[in-house]
C-alpha positions in Angstrom: -20.6 -36.4 47.5 -19.1 -39.7 46.4 -18.0 -38.4 43.0 -16.5 -35.3 44.7 -14.4 -37.5 46.9 -13.3 -39.5 43.8 -12.5 -36.3 41.9 -10.5 -35.1 44.9 -8.5 -38.2 45.1 -7.8 -38.6 41.4 -7.5 -35.0 40.2 -4.4 -33.9 42.0 -1.4 -31.9 41.0 1.8 -33.8 40.2 4.3 -31.8 42.1 8.0 -32.9 42.6 8.7 -35.0 45.7 10.8 -32.5 47.7 7.7 -30.6 48.8 9.6 -27.2 48.5 6.8 -25.3 46.8 6.4 -21.6 46.5 4.3 -21.5 43.2 0.9 -22.4 44.7 -1.4 -19.8 43.1 0.2 -20.3 39.7 -2.0 -23.4 39.1 -5.3 -22.5 40.6 -8.2 -21.8 38.1 -9.8 -19.3 38.6 -7.1 -17.4 40.4 -7.8 -16.5 44.0 -8.0 -12.8 45.0 -5.9 -13.1 48.1 -3.4 -15.8 48.8 -0.7 -16.0 51.5 1.8 -18.9 51.7 2.7 -19.4 55.3 5.3 -22.2 55.0 6.7 -24.0 51.9 6.7 -27.3 53.7 3.9 -29.7 52.7 1.7 -31.8 55.1 -0.8 -34.6 54.7 -4.4 -33.5 55.2 -5.4 -34.5 58.7 -8.8 -32.9 59.3 -11.2 -30.6 57.5 -13.1 -28.3 59.8 -16.0 -26.3 58.3 -16.9 -23.4 60.5 -20.1 -21.4 60.7 -18.1 -18.3 61.5 -17.9 -15.4 59.1 -15.1 -13.5 60.9 -12.7 -13.8 57.9 -15.4 -13.0 55.3 -15.9 -9.5 53.9 -18.8 -9.8 51.4 -21.5 -11.7 53.2 -23.9 -11.1 50.2 -21.5 -12.9 47.9 -22.5 -16.6 48.0 -19.2 -17.6 46.3 -16.9 -16.1 49.0 -14.8 -18.5 51.0 -11.8 -18.4 53.4 -9.5 -21.4 53.4 -6.7 -21.8 56.0 -4.3 -24.8 56.2 -2.0 -25.3 59.2 0.2 -28.4 59.3 -2.4 -30.4 57.5 -5.4 -29.1 59.4 -7.9 -27.4 57.0 -10.3 -24.6 58.2 -13.1 -23.4 55.9 -15.4 -20.5 56.2 -18.1 -19.5 53.7 -18.6 -21.4 50.5 -17.5 -24.9 51.4 -17.8 -26.4 47.9 -15.6 -23.8 46.3 -13.1 -24.0 49.1 -12.8 -27.8 48.7 -12.3 -27.4 44.9 -9.5 -25.0 45.6 -8.1 -27.5 48.2 -8.1 -30.2 45.4 -6.0 -28.0 43.2 -3.5 -27.4 46.1 -2.9 -31.0 46.9 0.1 -32.8 45.4 0.2 -36.4 44.1 0.5 -37.7 47.6 -2.3 -35.6 49.0 0.0 -33.2 50.7 -0.9 -29.5 51.1 1.0 -26.4 52.1 0.4 -24.1 55.0 -1.6 -21.3 53.3 -4.4 -18.8 53.6 -6.7 -18.1 50.7 -9.6 -15.5 50.7 -11.6 -15.5 47.5 -14.9 -14.4 46.0 -16.4 -13.9 42.6 -17.0 -10.7 40.7 -20.1 -12.0 38.9 -22.6 -14.3 40.6 -23.8 -16.0 37.5 -21.3 -18.2 35.6 -23.1 -20.6 33.4 -22.5 -23.3 30.8 -25.1 -24.3 28.3 -25.5 -27.7 26.6 -28.0 -28.3 23.8 -29.5 -31.7 24.3 -32.6 -30.9 22.2 -30.6 -31.4 19.0 -28.2 -34.1 20.2 -29.3 -36.1 23.3 -26.7 -36.9 26.0 -27.1 -39.4 28.8 -27.4 -38.3 32.4 -24.1 -39.9 33.1 -22.4 -37.8 30.4 -24.1 -34.6 31.8 -22.8 -35.5 35.3 -19.3 -35.6 34.0 -19.9 -32.1 32.6 -21.3 -31.0 36.0 -18.1 -32.3 37.7 -15.9 -30.2 35.4 -18.1 -27.1 35.9 -17.9 -27.4 39.6 -14.2 -27.9 39.5 -13.9 -24.5 37.8 -16.6 -22.9 40.0 -19.1 -22.5 37.1 -22.3 -22.4 39.0 -25.2 -22.6 36.5 -26.1 -25.3 34.1 -28.2 -24.0 31.3 -29.9 -27.2 30.1 -31.4 -26.6 26.6 -34.0 -29.4 26.7 -36.0 -28.8 23.5 -35.2 -27.8 19.9 -36.3 -28.6 16.4 -35.7 -32.4 16.6 -37.4 -33.2 19.9 -38.9 -32.4 23.3 -36.5 -34.1 25.7 -38.7 -33.9 28.8 -41.0 -36.7 29.9 -44.6 -35.5 29.2 -47.4 -37.4 30.9 -50.2 -35.0 29.8 -49.2 -35.2 26.1 -47.1 -38.3 25.6 -47.1 -37.7 21.8 -44.3 -35.1 22.6 -42.1 -38.1 23.4 -43.2 -40.2 20.4 -40.4 -40.7 17.9 -42.7 -40.6 14.9 -43.0 -36.8 15.4 -39.3 -36.2 15.8 -36.5 -35.6 13.3 -35.3 -38.9 12.0 -31.8 -39.9 13.1 -31.8 -37.4 16.0 -31.9 -39.8 19.0 -35.6 -40.4 18.3 -37.7 -41.3 21.3 -35.0 -40.4 23.8 -35.9 -38.0 26.6 -35.3 -37.5 30.3 -37.7 -38.8 32.9 -38.7 -36.6 35.7 -36.8 -38.9 38.1 -33.7 -38.4 35.9 -34.2 -34.6 35.8 -34.6 -34.5 39.6 -31.5 -36.7 40.0 -29.3 -34.4 37.9 -30.6 -31.3 39.7 -29.8 -32.8 43.1 -26.4 -34.0 41.8 -25.6 -30.5 40.5 -26.7 -28.8 43.8 -24.3 -31.0 45.7 -21.6 -29.5 43.6 -22.6 -25.9 43.9 -24.6 -25.7 40.6 -28.1 -24.5 39.9 -29.8 -26.2 36.9 -31.7 -23.8 34.6 -33.8 -25.6 32.1 -34.8 -24.1 28.8 -38.1 -25.0 27.2 -37.7 -23.1 23.9 -40.9 -21.5 22.8 -42.4 -20.7 20.4 -39.5 -21.2 17.9 -37.3 -24.2 17.2 -40.2 -26.4 17.7 -40.8 -28.5 14.5 -41.6 -31.5 16.6 -44.6 -29.7 18.2 -46.2 -28.9 14.9 -45.6 -32.4 13.7 -47.3 -33.8 16.8 -50.3 -31.4 16.9 -50.7 -29.9 13.5 -50.4 -26.3 14.8 -47.7 -24.0 16.2 -47.0 -23.1 19.8 -48.0 -19.5 19.4 -51.6 -20.4 18.2 -54.4 -20.4 20.8 -54.5 -24.2 20.8 -50.7 -24.3 21.1 -50.7 -22.1 24.1 -53.3 -24.3 25.8 -51.0 -27.3 25.4 -48.0 -25.4 26.6 -49.9 -24.3 29.6 -50.5 -27.9 30.7 -47.0 -29.0 29.8 -45.4 -26.2 31.9 -47.8 -26.9 34.8 -46.8 -30.6 34.8 -43.1 -29.7 34.7 -43.4 -27.2 37.5 -45.4 -29.7 39.6 -42.8 -32.4 39.0 -39.8 -30.1 39.5 -40.6 -27.7 42.4 -39.3 -24.2 42.5 -36.9 -25.1 45.4 -35.1 -27.4 42.9 -35.5 -25.1 39.8 -35.9 -21.4 40.5 -35.3 -20.4 36.8 -37.1 -21.2 33.6 -35.6 -20.1 30.3 -38.4 -19.6 27.7 -36.1 -19.2 24.6 -38.1 -16.9 22.3 -35.4 -16.2 19.7 -35.2 -16.7 16.0 -38.9 -16.8 15.4 -41.4 -14.5 13.7 -45.0 -14.6 14.9 -48.1 -12.4 14.6 -48.3 -11.4 18.2 -44.8 -11.4 19.8 -45.8 -9.2 22.8 -48.8 -11.3 23.5 -46.9 -14.5 23.4 -44.2 -13.3 25.7 -46.8 -12.0 28.1 -48.2 -15.5 28.1 -44.8 -17.2 28.6 -43.7 -14.8 31.3 -47.0 -15.2 33.0 -46.5 -18.9 33.3 -43.1 -18.4 34.9 -44.7 -16.0 37.4 -47.6 -18.3 38.1 -45.2 -21.0 39.2 -42.8 -18.8 41.0 -40.0 -19.0 38.4 -37.6 -16.3 37.3 -38.0 -16.1 33.6 -35.0 -15.9 31.2 -35.1 -15.2 27.5 -32.7 -14.7 24.6 -31.9 -11.2 23.4 -32.3 -10.7 20.4 -35.6 -12.4 20.8 -39.3 -11.6 21.4 -39.8 -8.5 23.6 -39.5 -9.4 27.2 -40.6 -7.4 30.3 -38.3 -5.9 32.9 -38.5 -8.8 35.2 -37.1 -11.3 32.7 -33.3 -11.8 32.6 -32.0 -11.3 29.1 -29.4 -13.6 27.7 -27.6 -11.4 25.1 -26.2 -13.5 22.3 -25.6 -11.1 19.3 -21.9 -11.1 18.6 -22.0 -8.1 16.2 -19.5 -5.4 17.2 -21.3 -2.7 19.2 -24.7 -4.3 19.3 -24.0 -6.4 22.3 -22.7 -3.5 24.4 -25.7 -1.5 23.4 -28.0 -4.3 24.5 -26.5 -4.1 28.0 -27.9 -0.5 28.3 -31.5 -1.4 27.6 -32.3 -1.8 31.3 -33.1 -4.9 33.4 -30.9 -7.8 34.3 -28.8 -9.7 31.7 -26.1 -12.3 31.2 -23.4 -12.1 28.7 -23.3 -14.7 25.9 -22.0 -12.3 23.3 -18.5 -13.6 23.4 -19.6 -16.2 20.9 -20.2 -19.9 20.9 -17.8 -22.9 21.4 -19.2 -24.6 18.3 -18.8 -21.7 15.9 -15.2 -20.7 15.9 -11.9 -22.6 15.8 -11.7 -23.7 19.4 -8.1 -22.6 19.7 -9.0 -19.1 18.5 -12.1 -19.1 20.7 -10.2 -20.0 23.8 -8.0 -17.0 23.3 -11.0 -14.8 22.4 -12.8 -15.6 25.7 -9.8 -14.8 27.8 -9.5 -11.4 26.1 -13.2 -10.8 26.2 -14.5 -7.9 28.4 -17.0 -9.5 30.7 -20.4 -7.9 30.4 -18.9 -5.1 28.4 -17.7 -3.6 31.8 -14.2 -2.5 32.7 -15.3 -2.4 36.4 -18.0 -4.9 37.4 -21.3 -3.5 38.4 -23.7 -6.4 39.2 -26.8 -4.2 39.5 -28.0 -5.6 36.2 -25.0 -7.5 34.9 -25.2 -10.9 36.5 -22.4 -12.6 34.6 -22.2 -14.9 31.6 -23.1 -18.2 30.0 -20.7 -20.2 27.8 -22.8 -21.9 25.1 -22.3 -25.1 23.2 -24.7 -25.9 20.4 -24.4 -28.8 18.1 -26.8 -28.1 15.2 -25.1 -30.8 13.1 -26.1 -34.4 14.0 -23.6 -36.1 16.4 -23.2 -39.8 16.4 -20.4 -40.2 19.0 -21.4 -37.9 21.8 -18.1 -38.4 23.5 -16.5 -36.3 20.7 -18.6 -33.2 21.5 -16.1 -31.8 24.1 -13.1 -32.6 21.8 -14.6 -31.2 18.6 -15.6 -28.0 20.3 -12.7 -27.4 22.7 -15.1 -27.5 25.7 -12.7 -28.0 28.5 -10.1 -25.4 27.5 -13.0 -23.1 26.8 -14.3 -23.7 30.4 -11.0 -22.8 31.9 -10.7 -19.4 30.3 -14.4 -18.7 30.8 -14.2 -19.5 34.5 -11.2 -17.2 34.9 -12.9 -14.3 33.0 -16.2 -14.3 34.8 -14.9 -15.1 38.3 -12.3 -12.3 38.1 -14.0 -10.1 35.5 -12.6 -7.3 33.2 -10.5 -8.8 30.4 -7.0 -10.2 30.0 -4.0 -9.1 27.9 -1.9 -11.3 25.7 0.9 -11.2 28.3 -1.6 -12.4 30.9 -2.9 -15.1 28.5 0.7 -16.4 28.0 1.0 -16.8 31.8 -2.5 -18.3 32.1 -1.5 -20.9 29.5 1.0 -22.3 32.0 -2.0 -23.0 34.3 -3.9 -24.5 31.5 -1.0 -26.8 30.5 -0.7 -27.9 34.2 -4.3 -28.7 34.4 -4.3 -30.5 31.1 -1.3 -32.6 32.0 -2.1 -33.3 35.7 -5.6 -32.6 37.1 -7.3 -33.5 33.8 -4.8 -36.1 32.5 -7.6 -38.6 32.1 -9.4 -36.3 29.7 -8.4 -36.0 26.0 -7.8 -32.3 25.5 -6.7 -31.1 22.0 -5.1 -27.8 23.0 -1.5 -26.6 23.3 -0.1 -23.2 24.4 -0.1 -20.8 21.5 -0.4 -17.3 22.7 3.3 -16.5 22.2 2.9 -17.1 18.4 3.2 -13.8 16.6 2.2 -13.5 12.9 2.9 -11.0 10.2 0.0 -11.3 7.7 -0.6 -9.8 4.3 -4.2 -9.7 3.1 -4.6 -8.6 -0.5 -2.6 -5.4 -0.9 -2.9 -4.4 2.7 0.0 -3.3 4.9 1.5 -6.1 7.0 -0.7 -6.8 10.0 0.3 -8.2 13.3 -1.8 -11.0 14.8 -1.3 -13.2 17.9 -2.1 -16.8 18.7 -1.9 -20.2 17.1 -5.2 -19.8 15.3 -6.2 -16.7 13.4 -9.7 -15.7 12.2 -9.0 -13.7 9.1 -12.6 -12.5 8.9 -12.2 -10.9 12.3 -8.7 -9.6 11.6 -9.9 -8.0 8.4 -12.9 -6.3 10.1 -10.7 -5.0 12.9 -8.4 -3.4 10.4 -11.3 -2.1 8.1 -10.2 -4.3 5.3 -12.9 -5.1 2.8 -12.5 -8.7 1.5 -14.1 -10.2 -1.5 -15.8 -13.6 -1.8 -12.5 -15.0 -3.0 -9.1 -13.8 -1.9 -6.0 -15.0 -0.1 -3.5 -14.2 2.6 0.1 -15.0 3.5 1.1 -15.5 7.1 4.6 -15.6 8.5 6.0 -16.5 11.9 9.2 -17.7 13.4 10.2 -20.6 15.7 13.5 -20.5 17.6 15.1 -23.8 18.6 18.2 -24.4 20.8 19.2 -27.3 18.7 18.3 -29.4 15.6 15.1 -31.2 16.4 11.6 -32.3 15.2 8.3 -31.1 16.6 4.7 -32.1 16.2 2.5 -29.6 14.4 -1.3 -29.5 13.8 -1.9 -27.5 10.7 -5.3 -26.3 9.4 -6.6 -23.9 6.8 -10.2 -23.8 7.8 -12.3 -24.6 10.9 -15.8 -25.7 9.9 -18.4 -24.5 12.3 -20.1 -27.3 14.2 -23.4 -25.3 13.9 -23.3 -25.2 10.1 -21.6 -27.4 7.6 -20.6 -24.6 5.2 -17.1 -25.6 4.4 -14.5 -26.3 1.8 -14.5 -29.9 3.0 -11.7 -32.5 3.3 -8.7 -32.0 1.0 -7.7 -34.1 -1.9 -5.2 -36.8 -1.0 -1.8 -35.4 -0.1 -3.1 -31.8 0.1 -4.2 -29.5 2.8 -7.9 -28.4 2.9 -9.1 -25.4 1.0 -5.9 -25.2 -1.1 -3.7 -24.1 1.8 0.1 -24.4 1.7 2.6 -24.8 4.5 6.3 -24.1 4.4 9.1 -24.6 6.9 12.3 -22.8 6.0 11.0 -22.6 2.4 10.5 -26.4 2.3 6.8 -27.2 1.5 5.3 -29.7 4.0 2.4 -32.0 3.0 0.0 -33.7 5.4 1.3 -36.9 6.9 -2.1 -38.4 7.3 -3.9 -40.3 4.6 -7.5 -38.9 4.3 -10.3 -41.5 4.8 -12.7 -39.3 2.8 -10.7 -37.1 0.4 -12.7 -34.4 -1.4 -15.9 -34.9 0.7 -18.1 -32.4 2.5 -17.7 -29.4 0.2 -20.7 -27.3 1.0 -20.6 -23.7 -0.1 -23.9 -22.9 1.5 -25.6 -22.9 4.9 -26.8 -26.3 5.7 -29.4 -25.5 8.4 -32.5 -27.6 8.0 -30.9 -29.3 4.9 -30.1 -33.0 4.5 -26.3 -32.2 4.8 -26.9 -31.2 8.4 -27.6 -34.8 9.2 -24.1 -35.9 8.1 -22.0 -36.1 11.3 -18.5 -34.7 11.6 -15.5 -37.0 11.8 -12.2 -36.3 13.4 -10.3 -35.7 10.2 -12.5 -32.7 9.4 -10.9 -30.7 12.2 -7.2 -30.0 12.2 -6.9 -30.2 16.0 -8.3 -33.7 15.9 -6.0 -35.1 13.2 -2.6 -36.8 13.4 0.1 -34.2 13.6 2.7 -33.6 10.9 6.3 -33.9 12.1 8.3 -30.8 11.1 12.1 -30.5 11.2 13.6 -27.5 13.0 17.2 -26.4 12.7 19.1 -24.7 15.5 18.3 -21.0 15.7 15.7 -19.2 13.6 13.1 -21.2 11.6 10.7 -19.4 9.3 7.1 -20.7 9.0 5.1 -19.5 6.0 1.4 -20.3 5.3 -0.8 -19.5 2.2 -4.5 -19.2 3.2 -7.0 -18.8 0.4 -10.7 -17.8 0.8 -12.5 -19.8 -1.8 -16.2 -18.9 -1.5 -18.8 -16.5 -0.1 -19.7 -17.1 3.5 -16.7 -19.3 4.3 -15.2 -19.0 7.8 -11.8 -17.7 6.7 -9.2 -18.9 9.2 -6.0 -20.9 9.7 -4.3 -22.6 12.6 -0.9 -23.9 13.7 -0.4 -25.7 17.0 3.0 -26.9 18.1 3.9 -29.5 20.7 7.5 -29.0 21.7 7.7 -32.0 23.9 
């Protein structure tokens, strides 16, 4: 628990010194169900008493439920001790003082997961532990560890060591790097201490180029299944079911001769070793005992998939690495968890927030920044702890919490996000009527689809908003006219020197504003095609390719009303058509 203690001491809320606090629940993520402030005076923590009693609990089947009571610095906990302590951390001020309060809380969905793909881009155990700490802080309780993919098998393999041999792996993709069984056990134990179950994914039979390179045949062949059988046996012997009750078998994005036969084989392995099987949907046909992870984001198809029967988790909100992370953060908050207005956990277990990095990453410390991982976690945690969906008004209020966490609890993390839900746009697409859109980043593809507007391969839009200022001032602005997906390098690329990317234009009070930053690679990375499995996929992203990572432009504002105008062209087929404007008023 050493890291938990460090986190508790360092991740505290910076409250003012008078200790007269009545806000309390305004800064807890996810929001507690029941909270009663007994006294606005603050006290140092004297003692923490964890009781075996359940007299203050109502839902004994809910493993997330906890009761937290603080009286003059004495802390009493019933139920889930880990989640109660994380809430206590968020209640403490910068001197470690806490209020007299009672909190009774529980989750609506039992399964709240986060997925990292380390098959494509390896991350060290220490980096993964930092992610585990963040997950635990926001009561995200499953770590979906995607351990294999096209480039490599990242699990130590004693029975077939060629699976760890760099000569069979994709060049440049952390060749030869894998996790030993000791490291896997260590991470599982570390996660368990923080309330998190690790769910490994061994993707089969697809996304497995390394396998064919090593053996000369595919996983779904008879010889391939014999090898898989020994590999899974070794894994399950090294990692007992008590440490790892789930095994994700992948099964998506692959076309084989006998899909039912292969899934019967894979699910049979899980049952043989006492594991609960999980698989992607869409994917190969699974049986009723396998938990389906629904990932198709197409309108209507995801909700239909929830009706197929059997247990499932929701990943159809989309992926952190696909959208503009500012847009995606808002999208997740507004998402209807499990396509249910009222939670029914008979089959709907919860959701998993997914982070893929198909494109090669050199500096792994930039993964969270490039994909908006932390702000994405905050809204995901709120949505799947408290269920249903949020409104724009609720998002505006929630952004105050996010800002507080960014500036205090997570002040040692670099988070490229600013409140933006109050921004209201008037948008003209082609000859359409004026459309209203909300938020600092707008996906024009989604906006067009929502309004039944057919767009061509090339088109354009104008967007207008207003900023009101109490006095003449200057503010920082991050401006972007495209957000290249981190899963696919299709993009208009970096702009020419002195220009905005994709031919976009930006005006403040009719004065055109140019980028303040000098581009290091002007005109590069223009790929008007999907780059999966192509050489361009091996070119890592740099900060200047994402507007939220760049240096801000300083824009002048006059007292009163200021008009912002943006011209956003769509320049080729398949382009993610979007734009963004983030403002820092500090």
